[in-house]
MIDOSE-1310 file (N, C-alpha, C; in nm, 2 decimals, decimal comma, always signed):
residues 83
mdin	+0,73/-1,62/-1,75/+0,73/-1,75/-1,71/+0,85/-1,83/-1,75; +0,88/-1,94/-1,68/+1,00/-2,02/-1,71/+0,97/-2,14/-1,79; +0,85/-2,15/-1,85/+0,81/-2,27/-1,93/+0,86/-2,25/-2,07; +0,94/-2,34/-2,12/+0,98/-2,33/-2,26/+0,89/-2,41/-2,34
dsea	+0,90/-2,40/-2,47/+0,81/-2,46/-2,57/+0,79/-2,61/-2,54; +0,90/-2,69/-2,52/+0,89/-2,83/-2,50/+0,81/-2,87/-2,38; +0,83/-2,79/-2,27/+0,76/-2,81/-2,15/+0,61/-2,78/-2,16; +0,59/-2,67/-2,24/+0,45/-2,63/-2,26/+0,37/-2,73/-2,34
esag	+0,44/-2,79/-2,44/+0,37/-2,90/-2,52/+0,35/-3,02/-2,44; +0,44/-3,06/-2,35/+0,42/-3,18/-2,27/+0,33/-3,16/-2,15; +0,31/-3,04/-2,10/+0,22/-3,02/-1,99/+0,08/-3,01/-2,05; -0,01/-3,07/-1,97/-0,15/-3,06/-2,01/-0,21/-2,92/-1,97
piel	-0,33/-2,89/-2,03/-0,39/-2,76/-2,00/-0,42/-2,74/-1,85; -0,46/-2,86/-1,79/-0,49/-2,85/-1,64/-0,37/-2,81/-1,56; -0,25/-2,87/-1,60/-0,13/-2,84/-1,52/-0,09/-2,69/-1,54; -0,11/-2,64/-1,66/-0,08/-2,50/-1,69/-0,17/-2,40/-1,61
vtdl	-0,30/-2,44/-1,60/-0,39/-2,36/-1,53/-0,36/-2,36/-1,38; -0,32/-2,48/-1,33/-0,29/-2,49/-1,19/-0,16/-2,41/-1,16; -0,06/-2,41/-1,25/+0,06/-2,33/-1,23/+0,03/-2,19/-1,23; -0,06/-2,14/-1,32/-0,10/-2,00/-1,32/-0,18/-1,96/-1,20
sdia	-0,26/-2,05/-1,15/-0,34/-2,02/-1,03/-0,25/-2,01/-0,91; -0,15/-2,10/-0,90/-0,05/-2,09/-0,79/+0,03/-1,96/-0,80; +0,07/-1,92/-0,92/+0,15/-1,80/-0,93/+0,06/-1,68/-0,89; -0,07/-1,68/-0,94/-0,16/-1,57/-0,90/-0,18/-1,56/-0,75
aqca	-0,19/-1,68/-0,69/-0,21/-1,68/-0,54/-0,09/-1,63/-0,47; +0,03/-1,66/-0,52/+0,15/-1,62/-0,45/+0,17/-1,46/-0,47; +0,13/-1,41/-0,59/+0,14/-1,27/-0,61/+0,04/-1,20/-0,52; -0,08/-1,25/-0,51/-0,18/-1,18/-0,43/-0,14/-1,18/-0,28
asnl	-0,08/-1,29/-0,24/-0,04/-1,30/-0,10/+0,08/-1,20/-0,07; +0,17/-1,19/-0,17/+0,28/-1,10/-0,15/+0,23/-0,95/-0,15; +0,14/-0,92/-0,24/+0,08/-0,79/-0,24/+0,01/-0,76/-0,11; -0,07/-0,85/-0,06/-0,14/-0,83/+0,07/-0,04/-0,81/+0,18
ldfa	+0,07/-0,88/+0,18/+0,17/-0,86/+0,29/+0,23/-0,72/+0,28; +0,26/-0,68/+0,16/+0,32/-0,54/+0,14/+0,22/-0,44/+0,18; +0,09/-0,46/+0,15/-0,01/-0,36/+0,19/-0,03/-0,36/+0,34; -0,03/-0,48/+0,40/-0,04/-0,49/+0,55/+0,08/-0,41/+0,61
aqla	+0,20/-0,43/+0,56/+0,31/-0,36/+0,62/+0,30/-0,21/+0,61; +0,24/-0,16/+0,49/+0,22/-0,02/+0,48/+0,12/+0,03/+0,57; +0,01/-0,05/+0,59/-0,09/-0,01/+0,69/-0,04/+0,00/+0,83; +0,05/-0,10/+0,86/+0,11/-0,10/+1,00/+0,19/+0,03/+1,01
glae	+0,27/+0,07/+0,91/+0,34/+0,19/+0,92/+0,25/+0,32/+0,94; +0,14/+0,32/+0,86/+0,05/+0,43/+0,88/-0,01/+0,43/+1,02; -0,04/+0,31/+1,07/-0,10/+0,31/+1,21/+0,00/+0,37/+1,31; +0,13/+0,34/+1,29/+0,23/+0,39/+1,38/+0,24/+0,54/+1,37
dlka	+0,23/+0,59/+1,24/+0,23/+0,74/+1,22/+0,11/+0,80/+1,29; -0,01/+0,74/+1,28/-0,13/+0,79/+1,34/-0,12/+0,79/+1,49; -0,06/+0,69/+1,55/-0,04/+0,68/+1,69/+0,05/+0,80/+1,74; +0,16/+0,82/+1,66/+0,25/+0,93/+1,69/+0,18/+1,07/+1,69
laar	+0,09/+1,09/+1,58/+0,02/+1,21/+1,57/-0,08/+1,22/+1,69; -0,15/+1,12/+1,72/-0,25/+1,12/+1,83/-0,18/+1,15/+1,96; -0,06/+1,12/+1,98/+0,01/+1,14/+2,11/+0,05/+1,29/+2,12; +0,06/+1,36/+2,01/+0,10/+1,50/+2,02/-0,02/+1,59/+2,07
plqp	+0,01/+1,68/+2,16/-0,09/+1,77/+2,21/-0,15/+1,86/+2,10; -0,28/+1,89/+2,11/-0,34/+1,98/+2,01/-0,30/+2,12/+2,04; -0,26/+2,19/+1,93/-0,22/+2,33/+1,94/-0,35/+2,42/+1,92; -0,38/+2,51/+2,01/-0,49/+2,60/+1,98/-0,46/+2,69/+1,86
iptv	-0,56/+2,72/+1,78/-0,55/+2,81/+1,67/-0,57/+2,95/+1,73; -0,47/+3,04/+1,71/-0,49/+3,18/+1,77/-0,60/+3,25/+1,69; -0,67/+3,34/+1,76/-0,77/+3,42/+1,70/-0,71/+3,55/+1,65; -0,73/+3,58/+1,53/-0,67/+3,69/+1,46/-0,79/+3,78/+1,42
aepd	-0,76/+3,91/+1,41/-0,86/+4,01/+1,38/-0,92/+3,99/+1,24; -0,83/+3,96/+1,14/-0,88/+3,95/+1,00/-0,87/+3,80/+0,96; -0,98/+3,75/+0,89/-0,98/+3,61/+0,86/-0,87/+3,57/+0,76; -0,82/+3,66/+0,68/-0,71/+3,62/+0,59/-0,58/+3,59/+0,66
dqpq	-0,56/+3,64/+0,79/-0,44/+3,62/+0,86/-0,44/+3,48/+0,93; -0,55/+3,41/+0,93/-0,55/+3,28/+1,00/-0,48/+3,18/+0,92; -0,41/+3,09/+0,99/-0,34/+2,98/+0,91/-0,43/+2,89/+0,85; -0,39/+2,83/+0,74/-0,48/+2,73/+0,67/-0,46/+2,60/+0,74
vgfs	-0,58/+2,54/+0,77/-0,58/+2,41/+0,83/-0,61/+2,31/+0,73; -0,53/+2,20/+0,72/-0,55/+2,10/+0,62/-0,46/+1,99/+0,63; -0,46/+1,90/+0,53/-0,38/+1,78/+0,54/-0,27/+1,78/+0,43; -0,23/+1,90/+0,39/-0,13/+1,91/+0,28/+0,01/+1,85/+0,32
ditl	+0,04/+1,84/+0,45/+0,17/+1,79/+0,49/+0,17/+1,64/+0,50; +0,06/+1,57/+0,49/+0,05/+1,43/+0,51/+0,04/+1,36/+0,37; +0,13/+1,27/+0,35/+0,13/+1,20/+0,22/+0,12/+1,05/+0,25; +0,05/+0,98/+0,17/+0,04/+0,83/+0,18/+0,10/+0,77/+0,05
eiep	+0,20/+0,70/+0,06/+0,26/+0,63/-0,05/+0,23/+0,49/-0,05; +0,17/+0,44/-0,16/+0,15/+0,29/-0,17/+0,22/+0,25/-0,29; +0,32/+0,17/-0,27/+0,41/+0,13/-0,38/+0,37/-0,01/-0,42; +0,36/-0,03/-0,55/+0,33/-0,17/-0,60/+0,45/-0,26/-0,57
siq	+0,42/-0,38/-0,54/+0,53/-0,48/-0,52/+0,58/-0,52/-0,65; +0,71/-0,54/-0,65/+0,78/-0,59/-0,77/+0,81/-0,74/-0,76; +0,75/-0,81/-0,85/+0,76/-0,96/-0,85/+0,87/-1,00/-0,94
């Protein structure tokens, strides 16, 4: 915070609470905007994946030869915002 001792002494407790409340609201709004931007990016990625044609899985004689199907190649990174 940027409040020095003399300002803290002259400011009443209600003013300090209001300042902290304003700061918390700004941080929350910033974090929500960052999260919304990340969700928008994820939605674009999902649209691109949905546009790709499905590849049929080839039938193989032995079950061990079949490729593993999973989500190991997809990563979701949520980065905290730096205030």
